[in-house]
C-alpha positions as CSV (number, residue, x, y, z in Angstrom):
1,M,-13.5,-7.8,18.6
2,N,-16.7,-5.8,18.9
3,A,-15.0,-3.5,21.5
4,G,-12.3,-2.8,19.0
5,L,-14.9,-1.6,16.5
6,K,-16.1,1.3,18.7
7,G,-15.5,4.5,16.9
8,G,-14.9,2.7,13.6
9,A,-17.3,4.8,11.6
10,A,-15.7,7.0,9.0
11,A,-14.6,10.3,10.6
12,P,-15.3,13.6,8.8
13,R,-12.3,14.6,6.7
14,S,-10.8,18.0,7.1
15,D,-10.7,20.5,4.3
16,A,-7.0,20.0,3.9
17,A,-7.4,16.2,3.8
18,A,-10.3,16.4,1.3
19,S,-8.1,18.5,-1.0
20,R,-5.4,15.8,-1.3
21,P,-5.7,12.7,-3.5
22,P,-6.8,9.7,-1.3
23,L,-4.1,7.5,0.0
24,R,-3.8,4.3,-2.1
25,F,-3.1,0.9,-0.6
26,V,-2.5,-2.6,-2.0
27,S,-3.8,-5.2,0.5
28,A,-3.1,-8.9,0.7
29,A,-2.5,-11.9,2.9
30,S,1.0,-13.3,2.6
31,L,2.2,-16.4,0.8
32,F,0.9,-19.8,2.2
33,D,-1.5,-17.8,4.4
34,G,-5.2,-18.6,3.9
35,H,-6.3,-16.4,6.8
36,D,-7.8,-13.5,4.8
37,A,-10.6,-12.4,7.2
38,A,-8.3,-9.9,9.0
39,I,-7.0,-8.2,5.9
40,N,-10.5,-8.0,4.5
41,M,-11.6,-6.2,7.6
42,I,-8.6,-3.8,7.4
43,R,-9.2,-3.0,3.8
44,R,-12.9,-2.3,4.4
45,L,-11.9,0.1,7.3
46,L,-9.4,1.8,5.1
47,Q,-12.0,2.3,2.4
48,A,-14.5,3.6,4.9
49,R,-11.9,6.3,5.8
50,G,-11.6,7.4,2.2
51,A,-8.5,5.4,1.1
52,E,-8.3,3.6,-2.3
53,V,-7.6,-0.1,-1.8
54,V,-6.5,-2.6,-4.4
55,H,-7.1,-6.0,-2.8
56,L,-5.2,-9.0,-4.0
57,G,-6.7,-11.6,-1.6
58,H,-4.7,-14.3,0.2
59,N,-1.7,-16.5,-0.6
60,R,0.2,-13.7,-2.4
61,S,4.0,-13.7,-3.0
62,V,6.3,-10.8,-2.4
63,A,6.6,-10.2,-6.1
64,D,2.8,-10.2,-6.6
65,I,2.4,-7.5,-4.0
66,V,5.4,-5.3,-5.0
67,N,4.5,-5.5,-8.7
68,A,0.9,-4.4,-7.9
69,A,2.0,-1.7,-5.6
70,I,4.3,-0.2,-8.2
71,D,1.8,-0.6,-11.0
72,E,-0.9,1.1,-8.9
73,D,1.3,3.9,-7.7
74,A,0.4,2.9,-4.2
75,D,1.4,4.8,-1.1
76,A,1.6,1.6,1.0
77,V,0.9,-2.1,1.2
78,A,-1.1,-3.6,4.0
79,V,-0.4,-7.3,4.6
80,S,-1.5,-9.8,7.2
81,S,0.8,-12.7,8.1
82,Y,-0.2,-15.5,10.5
83,Q,1.7,-18.5,9.1
84,G,5.4,-17.8,9.9
85,G,8.2,-17.1,7.5
86,H,7.6,-13.4,8.2
87,N,11.2,-12.5,8.7
88,E,12.3,-13.5,5.2
89,Y,9.1,-12.4,3.6
90,F,9.0,-8.8,4.8
91,T,12.7,-8.3,4.6
92,Y,12.5,-9.4,1.0
93,M,9.6,-7.1,0.4
94,V,11.4,-4.0,1.7
95,D,14.5,-5.0,-0.2
96,M,12.6,-5.5,-3.5
97,L,10.9,-2.1,-3.1
98,R,14.3,-0.4,-2.5
99,E,15.9,-2.2,-5.5
100,R,13.2,-0.9,-7.7
101,G,13.5,2.7,-6.4
102,C,10.2,2.6,-4.6
103,E,11.2,2.7,-1.0
104,H,8.5,5.5,-0.5
105,I,5.9,2.7,-0.7
106,R,5.6,1.8,2.9
107,V,4.8,-1.6,4.4
108,V,2.4,-2.1,7.3
109,V,1.8,-5.5,8.7
110,G,-0.8,-7.3,11.0
111,G,1.0,-10.2,12.5
112,G,-1.4,-11.6,15.1
113,G,0.6,-13.4,17.8
114,T,3.0,-15.1,15.4
115,I,5.6,-12.3,15.2
116,A,7.7,-12.2,18.3
117,P,8.7,-8.8,19.8
118,H,12.4,-9.1,18.9
119,E,11.4,-10.0,15.3
120,I,9.1,-6.9,15.2
121,E,12.0,-4.7,16.3
122,A,14.4,-6.2,13.7
123,L,11.8,-5.9,10.9
124,E,10.9,-2.3,11.7
125,R,14.6,-1.5,11.9
126,H,15.1,-3.0,8.5
127,G,12.4,-0.7,7.0
128,V,8.9,-2.1,7.7
129,E,6.8,1.0,8.7
130,K,4.8,-0.7,11.5
131,I,3.9,-4.2,12.6
132,Y,0.6,-4.2,14.6
133,T,0.2,-6.7,17.4
134,P,-2.7,-7.9,19.6
135,E,-1.5,-5.5,22.2
136,D,-1.9,-2.6,19.7
137,G,-5.4,-3.8,19.1
138,R,-6.3,-3.9,22.8
139,R,-4.7,-0.5,23.3
140,M,-5.9,1.4,20.3
141,G,-8.8,-0.6,18.9
142,L,-9.3,-1.2,15.2
143,A,-10.3,2.4,14.6
144,G,-7.2,3.7,16.4
145,M,-5.0,1.4,14.4
146,I,-6.5,2.6,11.1
147,D,-6.0,6.2,12.3
148,D,-2.3,5.4,13.0
149,V,-1.8,3.7,9.6
150,L,-3.3,6.7,7.8
151,Q,-1.3,9.3,9.8
152,R,1.9,7.4,9.2
153,I,1.4,6.9,5.5
154,A,0.2,10.5,4.9
155,A,3.4,11.8,6.6
156,V,5.7,9.9,4.1
157,P,6.8,12.4,1.4
158,K,6.1,11.3,-2.1
159,R,8.7,11.9,-4.8
160,A,8.0,14.8,-7.1
161,Y,6.8,13.8,-10.5
162,E,9.5,13.8,-13.2
163,L,8.3,14.8,-16.6
164,R,10.3,12.7,-19.0
165,P,9.7,10.3,-22.0
166,L,7.7,7.2,-21.0
167,N,9.4,3.8,-21.2
168,A,7.2,0.7,-21.3
169,R,9.5,-1.0,-18.9
170,D,9.4,1.8,-16.3
171,H,6.2,0.8,-14.6
172,A,6.7,3.2,-11.7
173,L,6.9,6.3,-14.0
174,I,3.9,5.1,-16.0
175,A,1.8,4.6,-12.9
176,R,2.9,8.0,-11.4
177,S,2.1,9.7,-14.7
178,I,-1.4,8.3,-14.7
179,S,-1.9,9.4,-11.1
180,C,-0.7,13.0,-11.9
181,W,-2.8,13.2,-15.0
182,K,-5.8,12.0,-13.1
183,A,-5.3,14.5,-10.3
184,Q,-5.0,17.4,-12.7
185,G,-7.9,16.2,-14.9
186,L,-5.6,15.9,-17.9
187,R,-5.5,13.5,-20.7
188,P,-2.1,13.1,-22.3
189,A,-1.8,13.5,-26.0
190,P,-0.8,10.3,-28.0
191,T,2.9,10.0,-28.5
192,R,5.1,7.3,-30.2
193,S,7.2,4.6,-28.6
194,R,10.8,3.9,-29.7
195,S,9.4,1.3,-32.1
196,G,7.2,4.0,-33.8
197,A,4.0,2.5,-32.6
198,P,1.6,5.1,-31.1
199,W,1.1,5.1,-27.3
200,P,-2.5,4.9,-26.3
201,A,-3.9,8.2,-25.1
202,R,-4.6,6.6,-21.7
203,A,-2.8,3.6,-20.2
204,T,-4.9,0.9,-18.5
205,R,-4.1,-0.3,-15.1
206,R,-4.3,-3.9,-14.0
207,R,-7.0,-4.5,-11.4
């Protein structure tokens, strides 16, 4: 484990990288999985590299993670899974993101030794961005895996922001609007919902 931490200090960011908004992750351990040490380490390493991380802790359902990822306008979710049930769990996660029009939110997984090679191949073919194995850890080290995650997620194109009336049920649009306003240093003027009640000048995200 200590060998894998070599080079784990935050590397200096390039001018181009510094000019972009930081990548945003939702991290969690999967349902019925109490092994949260690994995902806690990963989220700390992501934060050390400048990423924003919303950490949900352990024993989280697919709906918990997908809802948080959409509400937070995340670029990706990082999930550890050591308890089995991974085929159904991650297939359902990818499908739910697609059904909600958020397939740009990528899924990266740390599976220890519990996810077999043929299962990894099938899950990645279905749409999981990457499942990291103990062999990846030995080959790349923790710092190398974090580099790989950040490069993969940074390469995923994010949909252009659509300027249209906000709908309280469209969580993805509300979250994307907040991110765009934040990036531009703007504060939206109060508007009115369909019921006539005024929208708040700034929405509040769940944390």
